[in-house]
N, C-alpha and C positions, 0 to 999 in steps of 0.2 A: 071266139075271141080272136082279135087280130094279133099278129106276132109281137108287136110292141104296144104294151098297154100300161095303165097305171092301176095298181092295186093298193088298197089301204090296209088290208089284213096282213098279218105276219104269221110266220110259222110258230111264233111263240104261243099261239092259241091251239096249235095242232095237238091232238091227243096221241097217246101211245097205243100200240097194238093191244087189243083186249086180252089175248091169250098170253102175251109176254114171250111168245116163242121166237119171234123174229125182231131184230133191232129195227124199229121204224124210223129212227133218226139219230142225228147228232147235233150238238150245240158246242161251239168253240169260240172262245175269245182269244184273239192273238194280237200281239203288238203290230201297229201299222208301220211295218218296215218290210223291205223287199224279201228278206230271208224268211219271213213268216208265210209267204205264199207256198213255200215247200211244205211247211207244216200242214197247211190246209189240204194240199194235195195228198199227203200221206194219210191223213184222217179220212178223206173222201175215198181213197183207194181201199183202205182197210174196211170201211163200212160197205162199200160196193161189193167187195169180195165176200164179206159175211152175209150179204143179202143174195149172194150167188148170181150177180149180174154177169152177163157174158163179157168176155174180155174187151170186145170192140165197144160195147156200151160203157164199160168202165173207162176206157181210154177217152171217150167223148166227155164223160163226166169230169175227168181230170183236166181236159182242155178248158171246159166251161169254168171250172173252179179257178184255174190259173188266170184266165182272162178277167173274171169278175173281181177276184182278189187283187190282182195287179192294179186294176182301175181304182179300187178302194184305197189301196196303199198310196198310189200316185196322186190322187185327187182329193182324198178325204183330208179333214183338218183336225182329226182327233188322234189320240195316242194309241187307240186300239180299234180293231174291227171285229164284228161278230159274224160268224159263218154258221149257217144252219142247213141241214139237209133232212128231208123227210120222204118216206115212202107213204104216199097218201093212199091207203088201201081202199078207201071208199070209192075213189075215182080211178085207181090203177095207175097213178102218176107218180113220178119222182119230181121233187121240187127242191130247189136250192135258193138260198138267200145269202147275200153278202151286204152287211150294213156297216157303212163307215161313220154313222152317227153325225153326218155333216149335211144338213139340209142344203140343197142346191138346185138350180135349174136342171132339168133332165138332159143328160148328155145325148148327143145324136151320133148316128152311125157316120163314120168318116169314109171317104173314098180317096185315100192318099195316092200320090203318084208312085210309079214303080220304084223310084229311088228313095222314097221317104223311109226313115228309120223307125217310125212308130205310127200309131193311128189306126191300126187294123183290128184291134181287140173286139170292139162291138160289132164290126162287120163279120168277124169270125163267129161270134155268138149268134148273130142274125142268121147266117148261113146254116150253122149246125141246128138251130131250132127249127128252121124250115125243113131240113132233112129228117128230123125226128118227129115232125108234126106237132111241135110244141109252141109255146109262147114265152115271151120274156118282156121285161120292162122294169119300171121303177115304181116305188111307192109314191104317193101323192107329194110328199115333201122332197123327193129325189135322193133321200139318204140311203135307201136300200134297193139294190138291184136284185131281181129275182128271175128265175127261169123254171119252167115246168114242162114236162113232156110225158106222154103215155109210155108205159112199159109195153114191150111186145107181149101179146097174149100169153105165150108160153112161159113168160117170166113172172107173171103175176102170182 
């Protein structure tokens, strides 16, 4: 799959780990306000640590979570956003979704000037996904941003 794609399926259909030994995911509904981005990062950090992800991968997860949640807060039109994370054991991937519940045209990666104060979020997501060998995009209606990437073999 190419780095930026459209997916219609959601993590809501994802199943839990069959043995129940490891936390396979989290679901979070938070107010669509800037202070809520911190909450999403805290939950993602706790979950990443519980899954024993390496610190550098946890840091990347937190950057991705921050950028996707910030976009949802700034550009969504609803009072809350949904944040989901899953360890897809069948594929060995981590997957995150941020749903602002606001259907819209797909945002595009910006290439702002050096002096611009904003507009780099999706560019950062694009670069990080390329480094991780992952993919990212939006659901068909544009309301949900997602990213997925393989875990290093030793971390599965």
